[in-house]
N, C-alpha and C positions, 0 to 999 in steps of 0.2 A: 504493500500500499503506501509506503513511504517512498520507493522509487517512481510510481504514478503521480504521486502529487508533485515529487520534484520534474520530472517530465514535462509535466501540466504547466507548472511555473516557468520553466526552459524557455518552454513554446509561446507562452504568452508574453514572456519579455521579447521574444524573438518578434512576434507581431507587433508588439509597440514600438520596435526599431525599426520594421519594417515600415510602418506606416507614418513613422517619424518624418523618414528619409525618402517616403515616394516623392515624384516629381510634383512640382505644383501644378495647377490647372492653368492652361491657357489663358492670357489676360482677355477679357473685354475690349477688345478693340474698337466697337464702336462707342463705348462709353467712353474711353483713355481718348480716342480721336477728339470726340465731343468736348472734352475738356481741356485738352490742347489748344483747340481752334477759340474756345472761351477766353482762353490766356492770349491767345492771337489778337483777337477783335477787342480785348480790354487796352491792350498796348497800344494799336494803332489809335484807337481812341483819345486815349492819353496822351501820343503824340498828336494828334490833332487838336487836342485840349490846351496842350504846350505845359500838361503836366508831367512833371520831372519823374515824381514818384512813381505814377502810375507807369511811366513810359520804361523802368527800369525796375518795377517789383518783380517782374518773372524770371529774371537774371539772380544764378545762384552767387555765391562768395567767391569761388574760385573762378568764375565762368571767362571765357575769351571771345571778345566782340571783335571780328574784322568789317570796318564799314564798307561802304561802296566806292570811299575815295580811297582804300587801302589802308587805312589808319587802324593799327592793334589796341586793343584796351585789355589789359588782363588786371582780373578781378574787380571783383562787384565797385569797390571806389571809384577806381579807372573808368567803369561804363557810366558811371553817374556823370563822371565829369565832363565825358566824351558828349551825353547826349546835353547836358548844360547848354555847350554852343551850338551843337545841332538846335533845340526848341527855342533858339533867342533868335533865328532866321526866320524874317517874316514873309519871306518867299517860300517857306517850306513848306509842301504838298506831298501826300502819298498816299497810292493808289495800291492797295495790296490784296491780291488772290489768291488765298490759302489753296496748297496745293496738297500732296497726297502723305499721308503719315505711315511710315512702316517701325513696327516695333520688334524689341529682341524678344525670343522664345520666353524668355523668363517674365517679361514685360518692364523690367526697370527702367529699360533706355529704349528709346524712340528717338527717329529723325523724323523731320517735315521739310517739305520743300515749298516755295510759292513764287509768284512772279511779283515784278512790282515794277510801278514808274515812280520818280522821286524829280522834283525840282527843286532845288534849293541856290543859294547866292555862292557863285565861286569866289573864295576869300583872295585870288590874285586879281580878278578882271572886275569884282564886283556886280556881274552881271548872272541873272538867272540862266539856269543850264538844268537841262531835263536828263534824265538818263533812265534807263532800262535793266532789271536786272533778275534774278534768279537768288531768292533766300536758302539759303542750308543752314536748319537749326538742328542741334543736338538738345536732346530732353533727359533728363534723368530723374525718375521715380523718387520722392525724399521720403523719409521715416514714415511722415504723417499721411502719405497717399498724396499727398500734392504733385503736381512738376514746375520743374526750374530748367531752367536753359544754361548750358553749360558750355556752348559752343554757339555760336552764332556770326555765319558769313553772308554778306552782300556784295558779290561781285557784281561789278556794272560797266555800261561802256555808254557814253553819249549817244543821243539820237538825231541829233542835229549837227 
């Protein structure tokens, strides 16, 4: 009887171990896509409203941002500083069309694409410049389930 109880206990422990290490379920990509698109829309609305806090709220502390002009900002503080001058430009206009979202198998990372057109004042000529480009953003799920940008790149070329 003692051997039977010992075997039952070992099997129970083995089942618990297997259950604890079982692969996690695939992410609900429709819900996660909606969550990321909501963050993108909030950022564009904040940029339009010249709201620096809202425009930079989705960046993680160690994020990297590469602007459409090739300027690189590393870390949230540098990104916030870069957005300050961007939002001060009275000519600034952005038309942003979200693209696809692709998720890692674990659901803890994603990348998104978008097309955009931006008008801003050239710092050298002081004239408006319009550019078109593709955005590539890398998102990381946080411990609380929210998403933060960890890399954001906006390569572009003048349109005229």
